[in-house]
PDB file with SEQRES, HELIX, SHEET and CRYST1 records, atoms N, CA, C and O in Angstrom:
SEQRES   1 A   86  MET ALA ASN GLY ALA MET ILE HIS ALA ARG ILE ASP ALA          
SEQRES   2 A   86  GLU THR LYS LYS GLU VAL LYS ASN VAL LEU ASP THR LEU          
SEQRES   3 A   86  GLY LEU ASN MET SER GLU ALA ILE VAL LEU PHE PHE ARG          
SEQRES   4 A   86  GLN VAL ALA LEU ARG LYS GLY ILE PRO PHE ASP ILE SER          
SEQRES   5 A   86  ILE PRO ASN ASP ALA THR ALA SER THR LEU ARG LYS SER          
SEQRES   6 A   86  LYS ARG GLY LYS GLU LEU HIS GLU VAL SER ASP VAL ARG          
SEQRES   7 A   86  HIS LEU MET ARG GLU LEU SER ASP                              
HELIX    1 AA1 ALA A   13  LEU A   26  1                                  14    
HELIX    2 AA2 MET A   30  ARG A   44  1                                  15    
HELIX    3 AA3 ASP A   56  LYS A   66  1                                  11    
HELIX    4 AA4 VAL A   77  SER A   85  1                                   9    
CRYST1    1.000    1.000    1.000  90.00  90.00  90.00 P 1           1          
ATOM      1  N   MET A   1     -77.545 -93.084  79.116  1.00  0.00           N  
ATOM      2  CA  MET A   1     -77.085 -92.468  80.350  1.00  0.00           C  
ATOM      3  C   MET A   1     -76.384 -91.169  79.965  1.00  0.00           C  
ATOM      4  O   MET A   1     -75.273 -91.194  79.436  1.00  0.00           O  
ATOM      5  N   ALA A   2     -77.018 -90.058  80.223  1.00  0.00           N  
ATOM      6  CA  ALA A   2     -76.520 -88.763  79.771  1.00  0.00           C  
ATOM      7  C   ALA A   2     -75.165 -88.398  80.356  1.00  0.00           C  
ATOM      8  O   ALA A   2     -74.274 -87.970  79.622  1.00  0.00           O  
ATOM      9  N   ASN A   3     -74.996 -88.555  81.635  1.00  0.00           N  
ATOM     10  CA  ASN A   3     -73.741 -88.181  82.290  1.00  0.00           C  
ATOM     11  C   ASN A   3     -72.960 -89.412  82.736  1.00  0.00           C  
ATOM     12  O   ASN A   3     -72.307 -89.384  83.779  1.00  0.00           O  
ATOM     13  N   GLY A   4     -73.019 -90.480  81.966  1.00  0.00           N  
ATOM     14  CA  GLY A   4     -72.362 -91.722  82.341  1.00  0.00           C  
ATOM     15  C   GLY A   4     -70.859 -91.610  82.366  1.00  0.00           C  
ATOM     16  O   GLY A   4     -70.268 -90.913  81.542  1.00  0.00           O  
ATOM     17  N   ALA A   5     -70.237 -92.292  83.305  1.00  0.00           N  
ATOM     18  CA  ALA A   5     -68.780 -92.336  83.404  1.00  0.00           C  
ATOM     19  C   ALA A   5     -68.282 -93.585  82.692  1.00  0.00           C  
ATOM     20  O   ALA A   5     -68.939 -94.625  82.733  1.00  0.00           O  
ATOM     21  N   MET A   6     -67.149 -93.496  82.053  1.00  0.00           N  
ATOM     22  CA  MET A   6     -66.577 -94.606  81.316  1.00  0.00           C  
ATOM     23  C   MET A   6     -65.667 -95.426  82.224  1.00  0.00           C  
ATOM     24  O   MET A   6     -64.887 -94.870  82.999  1.00  0.00           O  
ATOM     25  N   ILE A   7     -65.769 -96.737  82.126  1.00  0.00           N  
ATOM     26  CA  ILE A   7     -64.897 -97.652  82.867  1.00  0.00           C  
ATOM     27  C   ILE A   7     -64.252 -98.584  81.850  1.00  0.00           C  
ATOM     28  O   ILE A   7     -64.929 -99.103  80.962  1.00  0.00           O  
ATOM     29  N   HIS A   8     -62.955 -98.795  81.977  1.00  0.00           N  
ATOM     30  CA  HIS A   8     -62.237 -99.732  81.117  1.00  0.00           C  
ATOM     31  C   HIS A   8     -61.734-100.865  81.997  1.00  0.00           C  
ATOM     32  O   HIS A   8     -61.197-100.625  83.079  1.00  0.00           O  
ATOM     33  N   ALA A   9     -61.904-102.092  81.538  1.00  0.00           N  
ATOM     34  CA  ALA A   9     -61.443-103.252  82.301  1.00  0.00           C  
ATOM     35  C   ALA A   9     -60.895-104.296  81.347  1.00  0.00           C  
ATOM     36  O   ALA A   9     -61.342-104.394  80.204  1.00  0.00           O  
ATOM     37  N   ARG A  10     -59.944-105.063  81.804  1.00  0.00           N  
ATOM     38  CA  ARG A  10     -59.383-106.151  81.004  1.00  0.00           C  
ATOM     39  C   ARG A  10     -59.798-107.473  81.632  1.00  0.00           C  
ATOM     40  O   ARG A  10     -59.816-107.625  82.853  1.00  0.00           O  
ATOM     41  N   ILE A  11     -60.130-108.425  80.767  1.00  0.00           N  
ATOM     42  CA  ILE A  11     -60.498-109.763  81.221  1.00  0.00           C  
ATOM     43  C   ILE A  11     -60.039-110.746  80.154  1.00  0.00           C  
ATOM     44  O   ILE A  11     -59.985-110.395  78.975  1.00  0.00           O  
ATOM     45  N   ASP A  12     -59.712-111.955  80.544  1.00  0.00           N  
ATOM     46  CA  ASP A  12     -59.232-112.913  79.548  1.00  0.00           C  
ATOM     47  C   ASP A  12     -60.365-113.290  78.588  1.00  0.00           C  
ATOM     48  O   ASP A  12     -61.542-113.264  78.945  1.00  0.00           O  
ATOM     49  N   ALA A  13     -59.977-113.636  77.378  1.00  0.00           N  
ATOM     50  CA  ALA A  13     -60.931-113.869  76.291  1.00  0.00           C  
ATOM     51  C   ALA A  13     -61.911-115.002  76.598  1.00  0.00           C  
ATOM     52  O   ALA A  13     -63.093-114.901  76.271  1.00  0.00           O  
ATOM     53  N   GLU A  14     -61.435-116.067  77.215  1.00  0.00           N  
ATOM     54  CA  GLU A  14     -62.314-117.221  77.501  1.00  0.00           C  
ATOM     55  C   GLU A  14     -63.394-116.854  78.514  1.00  0.00           C  
ATOM     56  O   GLU A  14     -64.556-117.220  78.341  1.00  0.00           O  
ATOM     57  N   THR A  15     -63.018-116.134  79.568  1.00  0.00           N  
ATOM     58  CA  THR A  15     -64.008-115.703  80.558  1.00  0.00           C  
ATOM     59  C   THR A  15     -65.023-114.777  79.913  1.00  0.00           C  
ATOM     60  O   THR A  15     -66.223-114.898  80.162  1.00  0.00           O  
ATOM     61  N   LYS A  16     -64.550-113.851  79.086  1.00  0.00           N  
ATOM     62  CA  LYS A  16     -65.466-112.924  78.405  1.00  0.00           C  
ATOM     63  C   LYS A  16     -66.466-113.695  77.548  1.00  0.00           C  
ATOM     64  O   LYS A  16     -67.657-113.383  77.547  1.00  0.00           O  
ATOM     65  N   LYS A  17     -65.988-114.691  76.827  1.00  0.00           N  
ATOM     66  CA  LYS A  17     -66.857-115.505  75.970  1.00  0.00           C  
ATOM     67  C   LYS A  17     -67.902-116.242  76.801  1.00  0.00           C  
ATOM     68  O   LYS A  17     -69.081-116.245  76.449  1.00  0.00           O  
ATOM     69  N   GLU A  18     -67.482-116.866  77.900  1.00  0.00           N  
ATOM     70  CA  GLU A  18     -68.409-117.591  78.771  1.00  0.00           C  
ATOM     71  C   GLU A  18     -69.459-116.654  79.353  1.00  0.00           C  
ATOM     72  O   GLU A  18     -70.647-116.975  79.370  1.00  0.00           O  
ATOM     73  N   VAL A  19     -69.014-115.491  79.832  1.00  0.00           N  
ATOM     74  CA  VAL A  19     -69.934-114.521  80.421  1.00  0.00           C  
ATOM     75  C   VAL A  19     -70.910-114.012  79.363  1.00  0.00           C  
ATOM     76  O   VAL A  19     -72.103-113.874  79.636  1.00  0.00           O  
ATOM     77  N   LYS A  20     -70.419-113.734  78.171  1.00  0.00           N  
ATOM     78  CA  LYS A  20     -71.291-113.243  77.096  1.00  0.00           C  
ATOM     79  C   LYS A  20     -72.385-114.254  76.789  1.00  0.00           C  
ATOM     80  O   LYS A  20     -73.540-113.873  76.593  1.00  0.00           O  
ATOM     81  N   ASN A  21     -72.038-115.539  76.745  1.00  0.00           N  
ATOM     82  CA  ASN A  21     -73.041-116.581  76.491  1.00  0.00           C  
ATOM     83  C   ASN A  21     -74.126-116.584  77.562  1.00  0.00           C  
ATOM     84  O   ASN A  21     -75.311-116.684  77.244  1.00  0.00           O  
ATOM     85  N   VAL A  22     -73.730-116.474  78.822  1.00  0.00           N  
ATOM     86  CA  VAL A  22     -74.705-116.443  79.919  1.00  0.00           C  
ATOM     87  C   VAL A  22     -75.568-115.194  79.819  1.00  0.00           C  
ATOM     88  O   VAL A  22     -76.791-115.271  79.930  1.00  0.00           O  
ATOM     89  N   LEU A  23     -74.936-114.046  79.610  1.00  0.00           N  
ATOM     90  CA  LEU A  23     -75.688-112.791  79.537  1.00  0.00           C  
ATOM     91  C   LEU A  23     -76.635-112.775  78.345  1.00  0.00           C  
ATOM     92  O   LEU A  23     -77.745-112.253  78.451  1.00  0.00           O  
ATOM     93  N   ASP A  24     -76.219-113.338  77.212  1.00  0.00           N  
ATOM     94  CA  ASP A  24     -77.109-113.429  76.050  1.00  0.00           C  
ATOM     95  C   ASP A  24     -78.364-114.215  76.408  1.00  0.00           C  
ATOM     96  O   ASP A  24     -79.470-113.836  76.023  1.00  0.00           O  
ATOM     97  N   THR A  25     -78.192-115.292  77.135  1.00  0.00           N  
ATOM     98  CA  THR A  25     -79.326-116.109  77.558  1.00  0.00           C  
ATOM     99  C   THR A  25     -80.256-115.315  78.468  1.00  0.00           C  
ATOM    100  O   THR A  25     -81.475-115.476  78.415  1.00  0.00           O  
ATOM    101  N   LEU A  26     -79.676-114.463  79.297  1.00  0.00           N  
ATOM    102  CA  LEU A  26     -80.470-113.640  80.224  1.00  0.00           C  
ATOM    103  C   LEU A  26     -81.019-112.377  79.574  1.00  0.00           C  
ATOM    104  O   LEU A  26     -81.807-111.660  80.190  1.00  0.00           O  
ATOM    105  N   GLY A  27     -80.615-112.098  78.341  1.00  0.00           N  
ATOM    106  CA  GLY A  27     -81.081-110.906  77.656  1.00  0.00           C  
ATOM    107  C   GLY A  27     -80.394-109.629  78.118  1.00  0.00           C  
ATOM    108  O   GLY A  27     -80.961-108.540  78.023  1.00  0.00           O  
ATOM    109  N   LEU A  28     -79.167-109.768  78.619  1.00  0.00           N  
ATOM    110  CA  LEU A  28     -78.391-108.616  79.079  1.00  0.00           C  
ATOM    111  C   LEU A  28     -77.128-108.480  78.238  1.00  0.00           C  
ATOM    112  O   LEU A  28     -76.584-109.471  77.751  1.00  0.00           O  
ATOM    113  N   ASN A  29     -76.666-107.240  78.073  1.00  0.00           N  
ATOM    114  CA  ASN A  29     -75.358-107.063  77.453  1.00  0.00           C  
ATOM    115  C   ASN A  29     -74.334-106.794  78.554  1.00  0.00           C  
ATOM    116  O   ASN A  29     -74.694-106.669  79.725  1.00  0.00           O  
ATOM    117  N   MET A  30     -73.081-106.707  78.184  1.00  0.00           N  
ATOM    118  CA  MET A  30     -72.005-106.521  79.172  1.00  0.00           C  
ATOM    119  C   MET A  30     -72.206-105.242  79.994  1.00  0.00           C  
ATOM    120  O   MET A  30     -72.080-105.267  81.218  1.00  0.00           O  
ATOM    121  N   SER A  31     -72.514-104.142  79.334  1.00  0.00           N  
ATOM    122  CA  SER A  31     -72.693-102.871  80.040  1.00  0.00           C  
ATOM    123  C   SER A  31     -73.839-102.954  81.044  1.00  0.00           C  
ATOM    124  O   SER A  31     -73.711-102.486  82.175  1.00  0.00           O  
ATOM    125  N   GLU A  32     -74.953-103.545  80.635  1.00  0.00           N  
ATOM    126  CA  GLU A  32     -76.101-103.675  81.538  1.00  0.00           C  
ATOM    127  C   GLU A  32     -75.748-104.515  82.764  1.00  0.00           C  
ATOM    128  O   GLU A  32     -76.152-104.194  83.881  1.00  0.00           O  
ATOM    129  N   ALA A  33     -74.992-105.595  82.548  1.00  0.00           N  
ATOM    130  CA  ALA A  33     -74.600-106.467  83.653  1.00  0.00           C  
ATOM    131  C   ALA A  33     -73.673-105.731  84.624  1.00  0.00           C  
ATOM    132  O   ALA A  33     -73.802-105.877  85.840  1.00  0.00           O  
ATOM    133  N   ILE A  34     -72.750-104.950  84.092  1.00  0.00           N  
ATOM    134  CA  ILE A  34     -71.834-104.190  84.950  1.00  0.00           C  
ATOM    135  C   ILE A  34     -72.598-103.140  85.741  1.00  0.00           C  
ATOM    136  O   ILE A  34     -72.357-102.969  86.936  1.00  0.00           O  
ATOM    137  N   VAL A  35     -73.519-102.433  85.086  1.00  0.00           N  
ATOM    138  CA  VAL A  35     -74.346-101.437  85.786  1.00  0.00           C  
ATOM    139  C   VAL A  35     -75.159-102.119  86.881  1.00  0.00           C  
ATOM    140  O   VAL A  35     -75.251-101.605  87.996  1.00  0.00           O  
ATOM    141  N   LEU A  36     -75.746-103.268  86.575  1.00  0.00           N  
ATOM    142  CA  LEU A  36     -76.521-104.022  87.569  1.00  0.00           C  
ATOM    143  C   LEU A  36     -75.653-104.384  88.774  1.00  0.00           C  
ATOM    144  O   LEU A  36     -76.063-104.206  89.921  1.00  0.00           O  
ATOM    145  N   PHE A  37     -74.456-104.891  88.505  1.00  0.00           N  
ATOM    146  CA  PHE A  37     -73.533-105.246  89.577  1.00  0.00           C  
ATOM    147  C   PHE A  37     -73.182-104.023  90.424  1.00  0.00           C  
ATOM    148  O   PHE A  37     -73.252-104.083  91.652  1.00  0.00           O  
ATOM    149  N   PHE A  38     -72.805-102.912  89.779  1.00  0.00           N  
ATOM    150  CA  PHE A  38     -72.427-101.708  90.507  1.00  0.00           C  
ATOM    151  C   PHE A  38     -73.584-101.166  91.344  1.00  0.00           C  
ATOM    152  O   PHE A  38     -73.380-100.718  92.472  1.00  0.00           O  
ATOM    153  N   ARG A  39     -74.796-101.206  90.793  1.00  0.00           N  
ATOM    154  CA  ARG A  39     -75.952-100.724  91.563  1.00  0.00           C  
ATOM    155  C   ARG A  39     -76.188-101.583  92.794  1.00  0.00           C  
ATOM    156  O   ARG A  39     -76.550-101.070  93.853  1.00  0.00           O  
ATOM    157  N   GLN A  40     -75.984-102.890  92.660  1.00  0.00           N  
ATOM    158  CA  GLN A  40     -76.140-103.776  93.814  1.00  0.00           C  
ATOM    159  C   GLN A  40     -75.051-103.522  94.857  1.00  0.00           C  
ATOM    160  O   GLN A  40     -75.326-103.557  96.056  1.00  0.00           O  
ATOM    161  N   VAL A  41     -73.821-103.268  94.412  1.00  0.00           N  
ATOM    162  CA  VAL A  41     -72.736-102.930  95.349  1.00  0.00           C  
ATOM    163  C   VAL A  41     -73.104-101.670  96.121  1.00  0.00           C  
ATOM    164  O   VAL A  41     -72.948-101.624  97.341  1.00  0.00           O  
ATOM    165  N   ALA A  42     -73.590-100.650  95.422  1.00  0.00           N  
ATOM    166  CA  ALA A  42     -73.972 -99.395  96.082  1.00  0.00           C  
ATOM    167  C   ALA A  42     -75.128 -99.605  97.041  1.00  0.00           C  
ATOM    168  O   ALA A  42     -75.107 -99.092  98.160  1.00  0.00           O  
ATOM    169  N   LEU A  43     -76.134-100.350  96.618  1.00  0.00           N  
ATOM    170  CA  LEU A  43     -77.314-100.600  97.446  1.00  0.00           C  
ATOM    171  C   LEU A  43     -76.962-101.377  98.712  1.00  0.00           C  
ATOM    172  O   LEU A  43     -77.433-101.044  99.799  1.00  0.00           O  
ATOM    173  N   ARG A  44     -76.138-102.406  98.571  1.00  0.00           N  
ATOM    174  CA  ARG A  44     -75.803-103.283  99.699  1.00  0.00           C  
ATOM    175  C   ARG A  44     -74.580-102.820 100.480  1.00  0.00           C  
ATOM    176  O   ARG A  44     -74.268-103.360 101.541  1.00  0.00           O  
ATOM    177  N   LYS A  45     -73.896-101.826  99.951  1.00  0.00           N  
ATOM    178  CA  LYS A  45     -72.658-101.334 100.572  1.00  0.00           C  
ATOM    179  C   LYS A  45     -71.618-102.448 100.675  1.00  0.00           C  
ATOM    180  O   LYS A  45     -70.896-102.546 101.667  1.00  0.00           O  
ATOM    181  N   GLY A  46     -71.553-103.273  99.652  1.00  0.00           N  
ATOM    182  CA  GLY A  46     -70.593-104.371  99.614  1.00  0.00           C  
ATOM    183  C   GLY A  46     -70.852-105.252  98.408  1.00  0.00           C  
ATOM    184  O   GLY A  46     -71.770-104.995  97.629  1.00  0.00           O  
ATOM    185  N   ILE A  47     -70.049-106.285  98.253  1.00  0.00           N  
ATOM    186  CA  ILE A  47     -70.211-107.232  97.156  1.00  0.00           C  
ATOM    187  C   ILE A  47     -71.541-107.976  97.365  1.00  0.00           C  
ATOM    188  O   ILE A  47     -71.809-108.440  98.473  1.00  0.00           O  
ATOM    189  N   PRO A  48     -72.375-108.097  96.325  1.00  0.00           N  
ATOM    190  CA  PRO A  48     -73.711-108.666  96.507  1.00  0.00           C  
ATOM    191  C   PRO A  48     -73.777-110.198  96.499  1.00  0.00           C  
ATOM    192  O   PRO A  48     -74.828-110.772  96.214  1.00  0.00           O  
ATOM    193  N   PHE A  49     -72.677-110.847  96.804  1.00  0.00           N  
ATOM    194  CA  PHE A  49     -72.658-112.303  96.906  1.00  0.00           C  
ATOM    195  C   PHE A  49     -71.494-112.701  97.796  1.00  0.00           C  
ATOM    196  O   PHE A  49     -70.559-111.926  97.997  1.00  0.00           O  
ATOM    197  N   ASP A  50     -71.558-113.917  98.329  1.00  0.00           N  
ATOM    198  CA  ASP A  50     -70.480-114.403  99.191  1.00  0.00           C  
ATOM    199  C   ASP A  50     -69.223-114.660  98.374  1.00  0.00           C  
ATOM    200  O   ASP A  50     -69.285-115.181  97.261  1.00  0.00           O  
ATOM    201  N   ILE A  51     -68.110-114.294  98.931  1.00  0.00           N  
ATOM    202  CA  ILE A  51     -66.814-114.598  98.336  1.00  0.00           C  
ATOM    203  C   ILE A  51     -66.048-115.414  99.363  1.00  0.00           C  
ATOM    204  O   ILE A  51     -65.803-114.955 100.478  1.00  0.00           O  
ATOM    205  N   SER A  52     -65.673-116.626  98.979  1.00  0.00           N  
ATOM    206  CA  SER A  52     -64.953-117.471  99.919  1.00  0.00           C  
ATOM    207  C   SER A  52     -64.041-118.424  99.157  1.00  0.00           C  
ATOM    208  O   SER A  52     -64.215-118.654  97.960  1.00  0.00           O  
ATOM    209  N   ILE A  53     -63.089-118.961  99.862  1.00  0.00           N  
ATOM    210  CA  ILE A  53     -62.185-119.952  99.299  1.00  0.00           C  
ATOM    211  C   ILE A  53     -62.725-121.317  99.719  1.00  0.00           C  
ATOM    212  O   ILE A  53     -62.848-121.586 100.914  1.00  0.00           O  
ATOM    213  N   PRO A  54     -63.051-122.186  98.753  1.00  0.00           N  
ATOM    214  CA  PRO A  54     -63.625-123.486  99.125  1.00  0.00           C  
ATOM    215  C   PRO A  54     -62.615-124.355  99.868  1.00  0.00           C  
ATOM    216  O   PRO A  54     -61.408-124.273  99.640  1.00  0.00           O  
ATOM    217  N   ASN A  55     -63.147-125.197 100.770  1.00  0.00           N  
ATOM    218  CA  ASN A  55     -62.264-126.137 101.451  1.00  0.00           C  
ATOM    219  C   ASN A  55     -61.788-127.188 100.451  1.00  0.00           C  
ATOM    220  O   ASN A  55     -62.258-127.215  99.313  1.00  0.00           O  
ATOM    221  N   ASP A  56     -60.871-128.043 100.860  1.00  0.00           N  
ATOM    222  CA  ASP A  56     -60.267-129.016  99.939  1.00  0.00           C  
ATOM    223  C   ASP A  56     -61.305-129.930  99.296  1.00  0.00           C  
ATOM    224  O   ASP A  56     -61.235-130.195  98.096  1.00  0.00           O  
ATOM    225  N   ALA A  57     -62.273-130.418 100.086  1.00  0.00           N  
ATOM    226  CA  ALA A  57     -63.285-131.338  99.553  1.00  0.00           C  
ATOM    227  C   ALA A  57     -64.153-130.645  98.504  1.00  0.00           C  
ATOM    228  O   ALA A  57     -64.444-131.223  97.457  1.00  0.00           O  
ATOM    229  N   THR A  58     -64.564-129.414  98.783  1.00  0.00           N  
ATOM    230  CA  THR A  58     -65.390-128.675  97.829  1.00  0.00           C  
ATOM    231  C   THR A  58     -64.601-128.354  96.569  1.00  0.00           C  
ATOM    232  O   THR A  58     -65.119-128.491  95.460  1.00  0.00           O  
ATOM    233  N   ALA A  59     -63.356-127.928  96.729  1.00  0.00           N  
ATOM    234  CA  ALA A  59     -62.512-127.603  95.572  1.00  0.00           C  
ATOM    235  C   ALA A  59     -62.321-128.833  94.691  1.00  0.00           C  
ATOM    236  O   ALA A  59     -62.387-128.735  93.465  1.00  0.00           O  
ATOM    237  N   SER A  60     -62.087-129.976  95.302  1.00  0.00           N  
ATOM    238  CA  SER A  60     -61.913-131.225  94.551  1.00  0.00           C  
ATOM    239  C   SER A  60     -63.188-131.582  93.797  1.00  0.00           C  
ATOM    240  O   SER A  60     -63.131-131.962  92.627  1.00  0.00           O  
ATOM    241  N   THR A  61     -64.326-131.464  94.449  1.00  0.00           N  
ATOM    242  CA  THR A  61     -65.611-131.763  93.816  1.00  0.00           C  
ATOM    243  C   THR A  61     -65.881-130.820  92.643  1.00  0.00           C  
ATOM    244  O   THR A  61     -66.362-131.254  91.596  1.00  0.00           O  
ATOM    245  N   LEU A  62     -65.574-129.538  92.815  1.00  0.00           N  
ATOM    246  CA  LEU A  62     -65.774-128.570  91.733  1.00  0.00           C  
ATOM    247  C   LEU A  62     -64.891-128.892  90.533  1.00  0.00           C  
ATOM    248  O   LEU A  62     -65.339-128.801  89.390  1.00  0.00           O  
ATOM    249  N   ARG A  63     -63.636-129.267  90.789  1.00  0.00           N  
ATOM    250  CA  ARG A  63     -62.731-129.637  89.688  1.00  0.00           C  
ATOM    251  C   ARG A  63     -63.258-130.867  88.949  1.00  0.00           C  
ATOM    252  O   ARG A  63     -63.261-130.899  87.719  1.00  0.00           O  
ATOM    253  N   LYS A  64     -63.703-131.878  89.697  1.00  0.00           N  
ATOM    254  CA  LYS A  64     -64.238-133.100  89.080  1.00  0.00           C  
ATOM    255  C   LYS A  64     -65.476-132.792  88.246  1.00  0.00           C  
ATOM    256  O   LYS A  64     -65.598-133.270  87.118  1.00  0.00           O  
ATOM    257  N   SER A  65     -66.384-132.005  88.787  1.00  0.00           N  
ATOM    258  CA  SER A  65     -67.618-131.723  88.047  1.00  0.00           C  
ATOM    259  C   SER A  65     -67.326-130.905  86.796  1.00  0.00           C  
ATOM    260  O   SER A  65     -67.995-131.079  85.777  1.00  0.00           O  
ATOM    261  N   LYS A  66     -66.344-130.021  86.856  1.00  0.00           N  
ATOM    262  CA  LYS A  66     -65.973-129.237  85.682  1.00  0.00           C  
ATOM    263  C   LYS A  66     -65.452-130.140  84.570  1.00  0.00           C  
ATOM    264  O   LYS A  66     -65.632-129.853  83.387  1.00  0.00           O  
ATOM    265  N   ARG A  67     -64.800-131.243  84.968  1.00  0.00           N  
ATOM    266  CA  ARG A  67     -64.298-132.214  83.989  1.00  0.00           C  
ATOM    267  C   ARG A  67     -65.363-133.250  83.614  1.00  0.00           C  
ATOM    268  O   ARG A  67     -65.111-134.125  82.785  1.00  0.00           O  
ATOM    269  N   GLY A  68     -66.550-133.155  84.218  1.00  0.00           N  
ATOM    270  CA  GLY A  68     -67.625-134.110  83.929  1.00  0.00           C  
ATOM    271  C   GLY A  68     -67.453-135.437  84.639  1.00  0.00           C  
ATOM    272  O   GLY A  68     -68.028-136.440  84.216  1.00  0.00           O  
ATOM    273  N   LYS A  69     -66.679-135.465  85.701  1.00  0.00           N  
ATOM    274  CA  LYS A  69     -66.404-136.696  86.451  1.00  0.00           C  
ATOM    275  C   LYS A  69     -67.301-136.786  87.687  1.00  0.00           C  
ATOM    276  O   LYS A  69     -67.641-135.778  88.306  1.00  0.00           O  
ATOM    277  N   GLU A  70     -67.671-138.020  88.025  1.00  0.00           N  
ATOM    278  CA  GLU A  70     -68.439-138.327  89.237  1.00  0.00           C  
ATOM    279  C   GLU A  70     -69.726-137.504  89.341  1.00  0.00           C  
ATOM    280  O   GLU A  70     -70.099-137.054  90.423  1.00  0.00           O  
ATOM    281  N   LEU A  71     -70.395-137.315  88.204  1.00  0.00           N  
ATOM    282  CA  LEU A  71     -71.669-136.605  88.204  1.00  0.00           C  
ATOM    283  C   LEU A  71     -72.799-137.599  88.429  1.00  0.00           C  
ATOM    284  O   LEU A  71     -72.695-138.766  88.051  1.00  0.00           O  
ATOM    285  N   HIS A  72     -73.856-137.140  89.033  1.00  0.00           N  
ATOM    286  CA  HIS A  72     -75.034-137.979  89.244  1.00  0.00           C  
ATOM    287  C   HIS A  72     -76.164-137.398  88.415  1.00  0.00           C  
ATOM    288  O   HIS A  72     -76.495-136.220  88.552  1.00  0.00           O  
ATOM    289  N   GLU A  73     -76.755-138.208  87.564  1.00  0.00           N  
ATOM    290  CA  GLU A  73     -77.822-137.730  86.698  1.00  0.00           C  
ATOM    291  C   GLU A  73     -79.141-138.388  87.058  1.00  0.00           C  
ATOM    292  O   GLU A  73     -79.186-139.549  87.464  1.00  0.00           O  
ATOM    293  N   VAL A  74     -80.204-137.630  86.902  1.00  0.00           N  
ATOM    294  CA  VAL A  74     -81.561-138.154  87.084  1.00  0.00           C  
ATOM    295  C   VAL A  74     -82.365-137.815  85.834  1.00  0.00           C  
ATOM    296  O   VAL A  74     -82.009-136.915  85.073  1.00  0.00           O  
ATOM    297  N   SER A  75     -83.451-138.551  85.638  1.00  0.00           N  
ATOM    298  CA  SER A  75     -84.225-138.365  84.409  1.00  0.00           C  
ATOM    299  C   SER A  75     -85.123-137.144  84.444  1.00  0.00           C  
ATOM    300  O   SER A  75     -85.400-136.541  83.407  1.00  0.00           O  
ATOM    301  N   ASP A  76     -85.581-136.777  85.639  1.00  0.00           N  
ATOM    302  CA  ASP A  76     -86.461-135.607  85.742  1.00  0.00           C  
ATOM    303  C   ASP A  76     -86.503-135.130  87.187  1.00  0.00           C  
ATOM    304  O   ASP A  76     -85.912-135.747  88.074  1.00  0.00           O  
ATOM    305  N   VAL A  77     -87.201-134.033  87.413  1.00  0.00           N  
ATOM    306  CA  VAL A  77     -87.254-133.418  88.746  1.00  0.00           C  
ATOM    307  C   VAL A  77     -87.916-134.353  89.759  1.00  0.00           C  
ATOM    308  O   VAL A  77     -87.469-134.438  90.903  1.00  0.00           O  
ATOM    309  N   ARG A  78     -88.970-135.051  89.353  1.00  0.00           N  
ATOM    310  CA  ARG A  78     -89.632-135.990  90.295  1.00  0.00           C  
ATOM    311  C   ARG A  78     -88.666-137.049  90.789  1.00  0.00           C  
ATOM    312  O   ARG A  78     -88.637-137.372  91.976  1.00  0.00           O  
ATOM    313  N   HIS A  79     -87.877-137.586  89.874  1.00  0.00           N  
ATOM    314  CA  HIS A  79     -86.878-138.583  90.244  1.00  0.00           C  
ATOM    315  C   HIS A  79     -85.878-137.979  91.248  1.00  0.00           C  
ATOM    316  O   HIS A  79     -85.541-138.612  92.248  1.00  0.00           O  
ATOM    317  N   LEU A  80     -85.415-136.766  90.976  1.00  0.00           N  
ATOM    318  CA  LEU A  80     -84.498-136.078  91.875  1.00  0.00           C  
ATOM    319  C   LEU A  80     -85.120-135.895  93.262  1.00  0.00           C  
ATOM    320  O   LEU A  80     -84.478-136.170  94.276  1.00  0.00           O  
ATOM    321  N   MET A  81     -86.354-135.436  93.299  1.00  0.00           N  
ATOM    322  CA  MET A  81     -87.029-135.205  94.589  1.00  0.00           C  
ATOM    323  C   MET A  81     -87.204-136.503  95.353  1.00  0.00           C  
ATOM    324  O   MET A  81     -87.065-136.525  96.576  1.00  0.00           O  
ATOM    325  N   ARG A  82     -87.510-137.595  94.645  1.00  0.00           N  
ATOM    326  CA  ARG A  82     -87.629-138.905  95.307  1.00  0.00           C  
ATOM    327  C   ARG A  82     -86.299-139.292  95.935  1.00  0.00           C  
ATOM    328  O   ARG A  82     -86.256-139.748  97.078  1.00  0.00           O  
ATOM    329  N   GLU A  83     -85.205-139.109  95.183  1.00  0.00           N  
ATOM    330  CA  GLU A  83     -83.884-139.464  95.700  1.00  0.00           C  
ATOM    331  C   GLU A  83     -83.517-138.603  96.908  1.00  0.00           C  
ATOM    332  O   GLU A  83     -82.941-139.104  97.874  1.00  0.00           O  
ATOM    333  N   LEU A  84     -83.841-137.332  96.860  1.00  0.00           N  
ATOM    334  CA  LEU A  84     -83.504-136.436  97.964  1.00  0.00           C  
ATOM    335  C   LEU A  84     -84.296-136.744  99.220  1.00  0.00           C  
ATOM    336  O   LEU A  84     -83.809-136.530 100.330  1.00  0.00           O  
ATOM    337  N   SER A  85     -85.507-137.243  99.058  1.00  0.00           N  
ATOM    338  CA  SER A  85     -86.346-137.525 100.235  1.00  0.00           C  
ATOM    339  C   SER A  85     -86.060-138.877 100.853  1.00  0.00           C  
ATOM    340  O   SER A  85     -86.483-139.141 101.978  1.00  0.00           O  
ATOM    341  N   ASP A  86     -85.342-139.753 100.131  1.00  0.00           N  
ATOM    342  CA  ASP A  86     -85.024-141.099 100.676  1.00  0.00           C  
ATOM    343  C   ASP A  86     -83.905-141.047 101.689  1.00  0.00           C  
ATOM    344  O   ASP A  86     -83.519-142.079 102.236  1.00  0.00           O  
TER     345      ASP A  86                                                      
END                                                                             
């Protein structure tokens, strides 16, 4: 980017590590991901995803799943689809 502007941002080390792992899997580096995000903000004239505060039930479920509690596992996609259709 010939006339690129520099942006400096601070983020906690654990979040940076988690994001880097995801971006590595997607084949993106941090700069590419930030450029992608900014381009989407400009294109959509806003944040390109919903931002909301979860209700109590959703927040509780998210905390439990993060701890690996009360998860439901299936052996494969067919099994999942059968369960969803019942």
